[in-house]
C-alpha positions as CSV (number, residue, x, y, z in Angstrom):
1,M,76.0,-62.6,-142.9
2,N,77.7,-59.4,-141.8
3,A,75.8,-57.9,-138.8
4,S,77.6,-54.6,-139.1
5,E,76.1,-53.8,-142.5
6,T,72.7,-52.1,-142.9
7,I,70.3,-54.4,-144.7
8,I,67.0,-53.9,-146.6
9,A,64.2,-56.3,-147.8
10,P,60.5,-56.3,-148.4
11,A,58.8,-57.7,-145.3
12,T,55.5,-58.5,-147.1
13,A,54.8,-61.0,-149.9
14,V,55.4,-60.2,-153.5
15,G,52.2,-59.2,-155.3
16,E,49.6,-56.5,-155.6
17,A,48.1,-55.3,-152.3
18,G,46.9,-52.1,-150.6
19,I,50.3,-51.7,-148.8
20,A,53.7,-53.2,-148.7
21,V,56.3,-53.0,-146.0
22,V,60.0,-52.5,-146.7
23,R,62.2,-53.2,-143.6
24,I,65.7,-51.7,-143.0
25,S,67.9,-52.8,-140.1
26,G,71.4,-51.7,-139.1
27,P,73.5,-48.7,-138.0
28,R,72.5,-46.6,-141.1
29,S,68.8,-47.1,-140.8
30,L,67.9,-43.6,-139.5
31,E,70.3,-42.0,-141.9
32,A,68.7,-43.8,-144.8
33,L,65.2,-42.6,-143.7
34,K,66.3,-39.0,-143.3
35,T,68.0,-38.9,-146.6
36,F,65.0,-39.6,-148.8
37,F,61.9,-39.1,-146.6
38,R,60.0,-35.8,-146.6
39,P,57.6,-35.7,-143.6
40,T,54.3,-33.9,-144.1
41,S,54.9,-32.0,-140.8
42,K,58.2,-30.6,-139.8
43,V,60.3,-33.1,-137.7
44,N,63.4,-32.0,-135.8
45,T,64.1,-35.3,-134.2
46,F,62.5,-38.6,-135.2
47,Q,61.0,-40.2,-132.1
48,S,61.3,-44.0,-131.8
49,H,58.2,-46.1,-132.4
50,R,56.2,-43.3,-133.9
51,L,54.6,-43.4,-137.3
52,Y,55.2,-40.5,-139.7
53,H,53.4,-39.5,-142.9
54,G,55.2,-38.1,-145.8
55,T,56.7,-38.6,-149.2
56,L,59.7,-40.7,-150.3
57,C,61.8,-39.0,-152.9
58,D,64.6,-40.2,-155.1
59,Q,68.1,-38.8,-155.4
60,Q,66.9,-36.1,-157.9
61,G,64.1,-35.1,-155.5
62,Q,61.3,-36.7,-157.6
63,H,58.4,-38.3,-155.6
64,L,58.5,-42.1,-155.5
65,D,55.5,-42.7,-153.3
66,E,53.4,-41.4,-150.5
67,I,54.3,-43.4,-147.4
68,L,54.1,-44.0,-143.7
69,A,57.5,-44.5,-142.0
70,V,58.5,-45.6,-138.5
71,Y,61.9,-45.4,-136.9
72,M,62.6,-47.9,-134.1
73,A,65.7,-47.3,-132.0
74,A,67.8,-50.2,-130.7
75,P,67.5,-52.3,-128.6
76,Q,63.7,-52.2,-128.5
77,T,63.4,-53.8,-132.0
78,Y,63.0,-57.2,-133.5
79,T,66.7,-57.4,-134.4
80,R,67.9,-55.2,-131.4
81,D,69.5,-53.0,-134.1
82,D,68.1,-49.7,-135.3
83,V,65.1,-50.5,-137.6
84,V,63.1,-48.5,-140.1
85,E,60.0,-49.6,-141.8
86,I,58.6,-48.0,-144.9
87,H,54.9,-48.6,-145.5
88,C,54.3,-47.8,-149.2
89,H,51.6,-48.8,-151.8
90,G,51.6,-52.5,-152.6
91,S,52.6,-52.3,-156.2
92,Q,55.5,-54.4,-157.2
93,Q,56.9,-51.5,-159.2
94,V,56.8,-49.2,-156.1
95,V,58.5,-51.8,-153.9
96,K,61.1,-52.3,-156.6
97,A,61.8,-48.5,-156.8
98,V,62.2,-48.2,-153.0
99,L,64.6,-51.1,-153.0
100,Q,66.6,-49.8,-155.9
101,L,66.8,-46.4,-154.3
102,Y,68.4,-47.7,-151.1
103,L,70.6,-50.3,-152.8
104,E,72.2,-47.4,-154.7
105,F,72.5,-45.6,-151.4
106,G,74.7,-48.4,-150.2
107,L,72.4,-50.7,-148.2
108,R,72.6,-54.4,-148.9
109,L,69.7,-56.7,-149.8
110,A,69.1,-59.0,-146.8
111,E,69.7,-62.7,-147.2
112,P,66.9,-65.2,-146.3
113,G,66.2,-65.1,-142.6
114,E,68.8,-62.4,-141.9
115,F,66.6,-60.2,-139.7
116,T,65.8,-63.2,-137.5
117,Y,69.5,-64.2,-137.6
118,R,70.4,-60.8,-136.2
119,A,67.7,-61.2,-133.5
120,F,69.4,-64.5,-132.6
121,V,72.9,-63.2,-132.6
122,N,71.9,-60.2,-130.5
123,G,70.3,-62.4,-127.9
124,R,66.6,-61.5,-128.5
125,L,65.8,-65.0,-129.5
126,D,67.5,-68.4,-128.9
127,L,67.8,-70.8,-131.8
128,S,64.7,-72.8,-131.0
129,Q,62.6,-69.6,-130.9
130,A,64.1,-68.4,-134.2
131,E,63.1,-71.7,-135.8
132,A,59.6,-71.3,-134.4
133,V,59.3,-67.9,-136.2
134,S,59.7,-69.8,-139.5
135,Q,57.1,-72.3,-138.3
136,L,54.7,-69.5,-137.4
137,I,55.0,-68.0,-140.9
138,H,54.4,-71.4,-142.6
139,C,51.8,-72.9,-140.3
140,K,49.0,-74.8,-141.9
141,S,46.4,-74.9,-139.2
142,D,45.3,-72.8,-136.2
143,S,46.7,-75.5,-133.8
144,A,50.0,-75.3,-135.6
145,R,49.9,-71.5,-135.2
146,K,49.3,-71.7,-131.5
147,L,52.1,-74.3,-131.1
148,A,54.6,-72.2,-133.1
149,L,53.6,-69.0,-131.2
150,S,54.1,-70.7,-127.8
151,Q,57.6,-71.7,-128.9
152,V,58.3,-68.2,-130.2
153,E,57.3,-66.9,-126.8
154,G,59.8,-69.3,-125.2
155,Q,57.8,-72.2,-123.8
156,L,60.3,-74.8,-125.0
157,S,63.3,-72.5,-124.3
158,R,62.3,-72.1,-120.7
159,Q,62.2,-75.8,-120.1
160,L,65.5,-76.4,-121.8
161,Y,67.0,-73.4,-119.8
162,Q,65.8,-75.2,-116.6
163,F,67.6,-78.4,-117.6
164,T,70.8,-76.4,-118.5
165,E,70.8,-74.6,-115.1
166,Q,70.4,-77.8,-113.2
167,L,73.2,-79.5,-115.1
168,R,75.5,-76.5,-114.6
169,Q,75.0,-76.7,-110.9
170,I,75.9,-80.4,-111.0
171,Q,78.9,-79.5,-113.2
172,I,80.1,-77.0,-110.6
173,L,79.7,-79.6,-107.8
174,I,81.6,-82.3,-109.7
175,E,84.4,-80.1,-110.8
176,A,84.9,-78.8,-107.3
177,W,85.5,-82.4,-106.1
178,I,88.0,-83.0,-109.0
179,D,90.5,-80.8,-107.1
180,F,90.4,-83.2,-104.2
181,P,91.1,-86.6,-105.8
182,E,91.9,-88.2,-102.4
183,E,88.4,-87.4,-101.1
184,E,85.3,-89.5,-101.9
185,L,82.2,-87.9,-103.2
186,P,79.8,-87.5,-100.2
187,S,76.7,-89.6,-100.3
188,E,74.4,-86.6,-100.1
189,D,76.1,-85.0,-103.2
190,R,76.0,-88.4,-105.0
191,N,72.3,-88.7,-104.3
192,H,71.6,-85.2,-105.4
193,I,73.5,-85.7,-108.7
194,F,71.7,-89.0,-109.4
195,A,68.2,-87.6,-108.5
196,T,68.7,-84.5,-110.7
197,A,69.9,-86.5,-113.7
198,A,67.0,-89.0,-113.3
199,D,64.5,-86.2,-113.0
200,I,65.8,-84.5,-116.2
201,M,65.7,-87.9,-118.0
202,T,62.1,-88.3,-117.1
203,Q,61.2,-84.9,-118.4
204,I,63.2,-85.5,-121.6
205,D,61.3,-88.8,-122.1
206,H,58.0,-86.8,-121.9
207,L,59.3,-84.3,-124.4
208,T,60.6,-86.8,-126.9
209,S,57.3,-88.7,-126.7
210,S,55.5,-85.6,-128.0
211,Y,57.5,-85.4,-131.2
212,H,55.1,-87.5,-133.3
213,S,52.2,-85.1,-132.3
214,G,54.3,-82.0,-132.8
215,R,55.5,-83.1,-136.2
216,V,52.0,-83.8,-137.5
217,L,50.7,-80.5,-136.2
218,K,53.6,-78.7,-137.9
219,E,53.7,-80.7,-141.2
220,G,50.3,-82.3,-141.4
221,A,49.5,-86.0,-141.6
222,A,49.0,-88.4,-144.6
223,I,46.1,-90.8,-144.2
224,L,45.8,-93.5,-146.8
225,L,42.4,-95.1,-147.7
226,A,43.2,-98.7,-148.6
227,G,41.2,-101.9,-149.3
228,R,40.0,-104.1,-152.0
229,P,38.0,-102.6,-155.0
230,N,34.4,-101.3,-154.4
231,V,34.7,-101.4,-150.6
232,G,33.8,-97.8,-150.2
233,K,37.1,-95.8,-150.2
234,S,35.9,-93.1,-152.5
235,S,32.6,-92.8,-150.6
236,L,34.5,-92.4,-147.3
237,L,36.7,-89.8,-148.9
238,N,33.7,-87.8,-149.9
239,A,32.0,-88.2,-146.5
240,L,35.1,-87.0,-144.6
241,L,35.4,-84.0,-147.0
242,G,31.7,-83.2,-146.9
243,E,31.6,-82.9,-150.7
244,E,31.7,-85.1,-153.8
245,R,35.3,-85.1,-154.9
246,A,35.8,-88.8,-155.9
247,I,33.8,-90.7,-158.5
248,V,31.6,-93.4,-156.8
249,T,30.1,-96.3,-158.8
250,D,29.2,-99.9,-158.3
251,I,31.9,-100.9,-160.8
252,P,34.9,-102.3,-159.1
253,G,38.2,-100.6,-159.9
254,T,36.8,-97.1,-160.6
255,T,39.8,-95.5,-158.8
256,R,42.9,-96.3,-160.7
257,D,45.2,-93.6,-159.6
258,L,46.0,-91.7,-156.4
259,L,43.5,-88.9,-155.4
260,E,44.7,-86.5,-152.7
261,E,42.5,-84.0,-150.9
262,G,43.2,-81.9,-147.8
263,L,41.1,-81.2,-144.7
264,T,41.6,-80.5,-141.0
265,I,40.8,-83.1,-138.4
266,G,41.0,-82.0,-134.8
267,G,43.2,-79.1,-135.6
268,V,45.6,-81.3,-137.7
269,P,46.1,-80.6,-141.4
270,V,45.5,-83.9,-143.1
271,R,46.1,-85.2,-146.6
272,L,43.6,-87.9,-147.5
273,V,44.9,-90.3,-150.2
274,D,42.3,-92.4,-152.0
275,T,44.0,-95.3,-153.7
276,A,43.3,-98.0,-156.2
277,G,41.8,-101.1,-154.8
278,L,44.4,-103.6,-153.5
279,R,44.0,-106.9,-155.3
280,K,45.7,-109.1,-157.8
281,T,44.7,-108.0,-161.3
282,S,45.8,-108.6,-164.9
283,D,44.6,-105.2,-166.1
284,P,47.8,-103.2,-166.7
285,V,46.3,-99.8,-165.8
286,E,44.7,-101.1,-162.6
287,R,47.9,-103.0,-161.8
288,E,49.9,-99.7,-162.0
289,G,47.3,-98.1,-159.6
290,V,47.8,-101.0,-157.2
291,R,51.6,-100.6,-157.4
292,R,51.3,-96.9,-156.6
293,A,49.0,-97.5,-153.7
294,Q,51.5,-100.0,-152.2
295,Q,54.3,-97.6,-152.7
296,K,52.3,-94.9,-150.8
297,L,51.6,-97.2,-147.9
298,S,55.0,-96.8,-146.4
299,Q,54.7,-93.0,-146.4
300,A,51.4,-92.8,-144.6
301,D,51.0,-91.7,-141.0
302,L,47.9,-93.8,-140.7
303,V,46.2,-96.3,-143.0
304,L,42.4,-96.7,-143.0
305,L,41.9,-100.3,-144.2
306,L,38.3,-100.5,-145.4
307,I,36.4,-103.8,-145.4
308,D,32.8,-104.2,-146.7
309,G,30.8,-104.9,-143.5
310,S,27.9,-106.2,-145.6
311,K,29.8,-109.0,-147.1
312,P,32.0,-111.9,-145.7
313,V,35.7,-111.2,-145.5
314,A,37.2,-112.1,-148.9
315,E,40.6,-113.2,-150.1
316,D,41.3,-109.7,-151.4
317,D,40.7,-108.3,-147.9
318,H,43.5,-110.6,-146.6
319,Y,45.6,-109.5,-149.5
320,A,45.0,-105.8,-148.6
321,L,45.7,-106.5,-144.9
322,A,49.0,-108.2,-145.7
323,A,50.0,-105.2,-147.8
324,C,49.6,-102.9,-144.7
325,E,51.9,-105.0,-142.5
326,G,54.1,-102.9,-140.4
327,Q,52.0,-99.7,-140.8
328,P,49.7,-98.1,-138.2
329,V,46.2,-99.3,-139.3
330,F,42.6,-98.7,-138.4
331,I,40.1,-101.3,-139.7
332,V,37.0,-99.5,-141.0
333,R,34.0,-101.7,-141.7
334,T,31.9,-99.8,-144.2
335,K,28.2,-99.9,-145.3
336,A,26.8,-100.1,-141.8
337,D,23.4,-99.1,-143.2
338,L,23.2,-102.5,-144.9
339,P,22.5,-105.9,-143.2
340,T,25.8,-106.9,-141.5
341,A,27.6,-110.1,-142.6
342,E,29.0,-112.5,-140.1
343,K,31.9,-110.6,-138.5
344,N,35.3,-112.1,-138.5
345,N,38.1,-110.5,-136.5
346,I,40.8,-110.6,-139.1
347,S,43.4,-108.5,-137.3
348,K,44.8,-107.1,-134.1
349,Y,43.9,-103.5,-135.1
350,D,41.2,-101.3,-133.8
351,E,38.0,-101.5,-135.7
352,Y,35.3,-98.9,-136.5
353,N,31.9,-99.3,-138.2
354,I,30.7,-96.5,-140.5
355,S,28.2,-95.7,-143.2
356,S,29.3,-93.1,-145.7
357,K,25.7,-93.0,-146.9
358,T,24.0,-92.1,-143.6
359,G,27.0,-90.6,-141.8
360,E,26.9,-93.3,-139.0
361,G,30.2,-93.6,-137.2
362,I,32.0,-90.9,-139.2
363,E,32.4,-88.5,-136.2
364,Q,33.7,-91.4,-134.0
365,L,36.2,-92.3,-136.7
366,K,37.4,-88.6,-136.9
367,N,37.8,-88.6,-133.1
368,A,39.8,-91.7,-133.2
369,I,42.1,-90.3,-135.9
370,Q,42.6,-87.1,-133.8
371,E,43.4,-89.1,-130.7
372,F,45.9,-91.2,-132.7
373,L,47.6,-88.2,-134.3
374,L,47.8,-86.0,-131.2
375,G,47.9,-88.5,-128.3
376,D,47.4,-86.6,-125.0
377,Y,48.0,-83.2,-126.6
378,L,45.0,-80.9,-126.7
379,P,45.1,-77.9,-129.0
380,G,45.5,-74.8,-126.9
381,A,46.9,-76.6,-124.0
382,E,50.1,-75.5,-122.2
383,S,52.0,-78.6,-122.9
384,V,55.3,-78.4,-124.7
385,L,55.6,-80.3,-128.0
386,L,58.7,-81.0,-130.1
387,T,58.3,-80.2,-133.8
388,E,61.9,-80.4,-135.1
389,K,63.8,-83.6,-135.8
390,R,67.0,-81.8,-134.8
391,H,65.6,-81.0,-131.3
392,F,64.4,-84.6,-130.9
393,D,67.9,-86.0,-131.8
394,S,69.7,-83.6,-129.5
395,L,67.4,-84.5,-126.5
396,V,67.9,-88.2,-127.2
397,A,71.7,-87.7,-127.1
398,C,71.4,-85.6,-124.0
399,R,69.4,-88.3,-122.2
400,R,72.0,-90.9,-123.3
401,N,74.8,-88.9,-121.7
402,L,72.7,-88.5,-118.5
403,G,72.1,-92.3,-118.4
404,H,75.9,-92.8,-118.7
405,L,76.4,-90.3,-115.9
406,C,74.1,-92.4,-113.6
407,Y,76.0,-95.5,-114.6
408,S,79.3,-93.8,-113.8
409,L,78.0,-92.8,-110.4
410,D,76.9,-96.4,-109.6
411,S,80.2,-97.9,-110.8
412,D,82.4,-95.3,-108.9
413,Q,84.0,-94.0,-112.1
414,P,86.6,-91.1,-111.8
415,M,85.2,-87.6,-111.3
416,E,86.7,-86.5,-114.6
417,L,84.4,-89.0,-116.4
418,L,81.4,-87.7,-114.6
419,A,82.3,-84.2,-115.6
420,M,82.7,-85.2,-119.2
421,D,79.2,-86.8,-119.2
422,V,77.7,-83.6,-117.9
423,R,79.6,-81.4,-120.4
424,D,78.4,-83.7,-123.2
425,A,74.8,-83.4,-122.0
426,L,75.1,-79.6,-121.9
427,Y,76.6,-79.6,-125.4
428,C,73.5,-81.4,-126.7
429,L,71.1,-78.8,-125.0
430,G,73.3,-76.1,-126.5
431,Q,72.7,-77.5,-130.0
432,I,69.0,-76.7,-129.5
433,S,69.4,-73.2,-128.0
434,G,72.2,-72.3,-130.3
435,E,74.9,-71.9,-127.7
436,T,77.0,-74.7,-129.2
437,T,75.8,-74.7,-132.8
438,N,78.3,-74.3,-135.6
439,D,78.1,-71.7,-138.4
440,Q,77.3,-74.3,-141.1
441,L,74.2,-75.5,-139.2
442,L,73.1,-71.9,-138.5
443,E,73.4,-71.1,-142.2
444,G,71.3,-74.2,-143.1
445,I,68.6,-73.2,-140.7
446,F,68.2,-69.6,-141.6
447,S,68.5,-70.2,-145.3
448,Q,65.1,-71.8,-145.2
449,F,63.5,-68.6,-144.1
450,C,61.9,-66.2,-146.5
451,I,63.7,-62.9,-147.4
452,G,62.5,-60.1,-145.2
453,K,62.1,-62.2,-142.0
């Protein structure tokens, strides 16, 4: 990506709409606007951040479209370069004509994420904020939107900046003592370094523990409904959705394939997966459904293992439980509206009693699912959550380096080794902010953006 070139791209999605926005950024932005724009009223000098009405004409002076145009002077723009936006009619043909006009004029079509890349290069955003812009565009729930917006506004960046500044102060202190190898590190400096490192490690632990909740808010969660045939999986699916989406009969084995439906529970986008009943069977079609259900188990964020509460625990229940081994599981005892059979505690998992017919226990089950997925996080709260695996890995590596720093202090290692531990920890934080990120990683991150952002 050449930041000295002037780029152009549609900033709105392809399709028919009332308006479309074409964005231009770079040193020739204002020149490009003046060359083909004919304002309705006479304009001597285009004022920044002011909307102008007029006509866009081609190189032969023929009208392309009636538009609104705005010129935004650097550095008060998204990219911190000069920016022009053309608001034209939302026809694909109109947008195509505008793009073609300016490409022939010598502008370059922007690569995916190039506008945000320029904002990063020019210091308007750090890398974690730039990644959050992409999350904001693709968020699947209101809670995910709020979380992404908080990171665009720098909530995570500010905490990481605080860590960085604390470590840089430690680095200055340690490197100052390297010049005096015959002197011992004073106890007050040693205690300060140790206390600072320990405090940052505690805060990193809090951040990394939020990754599960942040990931499910960003990506959504997969919840699998499992259990032996005719235990009420399809009925629970319908009850959670609030509509009849799965076939419900008294005939065991009605569901023979995976059925997926989406909903939101506690602000988390959730994919409910209704599976074939887990049991040993000779029916080849049902057996294939069981195989697919077992394959899906390992991919679930949570398994709701259903047991018919009106009947004694059967061999197939134990078979289903064994298939869920190693997965996070809620035991859901169904058919609470019927007389309850003798209750056997068959597992160590939390249990919930529900009736899909009357709705008894459904809200309590939803609340438990929300608490499991989000932990202590409350939608709309000020807490910082990690959403990117890359950030999680870098913070884990940073903590490991700080732990080694504390060990080196305790074992009176040379000052050069202490300084190396601090430098490595700072490098890990720089991987998140973008200060120490290589071009290959940057290209991979921004290539996932849409064109025009």
